[in-house]
N, C-alpha and C positions, 0 to 999 in steps of 0.2 A: 295142352291146348296150343295150337299153332296160330300164328298171326293170320294165316289164310282164312280163318274163321271170323275175322274182324273185318267189317265193312265200314267205309267212311263215305258219308254223303258230302259231295263237293258240287254245289250248285245243282244242276239237273242230273248229275252222274253219281253212281255208286262205284267206288273203287275198293279193291281188296287192300287191307292194311299192309300186307307184305309187299305191295307194289309201290308204296310211298317211300321214296329214297332221299327226300330232302324237304325242309321247311324253311322258308325265307319270309321276311317282312319287307314289303316294298316301301319306298319313300313316296309320299304324295307329291305331285308336281305343283299343286296349288293348295292354298289353305282351305278351300271349300271341299277338297277331296278327303277321303278317309284312307287310312292305312289298309293295305291288302295283305292277307296271309297267302303266300304262294306255296303250293305243294308241287314238287317234282315227282311225277308218277311214271314208273316204267311203262312203256308202250304209248306214252303221250309225248309228242314233240315239244309242245309248249307247256308252261306251268299251268296248273289248274288253280284258280284263285277264289278266295273267299273275302268278302267285304267285312272288315272287323267292326265297322260302325264307329270307329274312334278317329277323331280328327287330330291333326298336328296342332299342339297348343303353343309351340315355340318355347316351351319350358322343359320339354323332355318327358313330361308325365304321360302323354299319349303314346310315345314310342315305348316307354317302359311298360305300359299296360298291354300293348299289342305283343311285345316280346314275351310277356308273361303268358298271353294266350298261346303263342307258338310253343313255349316251353311246356305248357299244360297239355298240349296235344300229345307230346311224347309220353307223358305220364298216363294220359287217358288211353292211348294205344296199348301201352303195357298192361293196364288194368283190364282192358277189353280182351287181350290175349290170354289172360289168366282166368277168364270166365269159362266155366265148363260147357256152356251152350253156345258160345260165340257172342258177338256183340255188334251193335250198330252205333257209330259215332257220328254226331252231327254238331255243327256250330250254330250258335245263336238260339239254342233251345234250352238253355239252362234255367235254373230257378229264377235268376235275376234277369233273364232275357238275353244274356250274352255269355259266351264261353262255350265249353264243350259239354254236350249231354251224351251219356252213355246208356244204352238200352240193351238188355239181354235179348238174345235171339232164342226162339224156341218155345 
């Protein structure tokens, strides 16, 4: 199974998994803002971003949680690529309402 059979929902767009070349976590400018997960995608000049829903708590726990979301994306992408029918990955639709959800295609 190739990563080309994995699709990632980023806001209003669907991008192929093999076009994602980087994942970054942004720093919120103000405490009322949330951390953003930024995806660098081939063919897109600017990063595509997802709102993590996690605020900076000045203790590092928020940053740690969002870094874990970003790390989990790589794992989810690999699991999706191993699925025989392909996969759709989206953020914020997990069992607890946050994180990555993986759905089989087909």
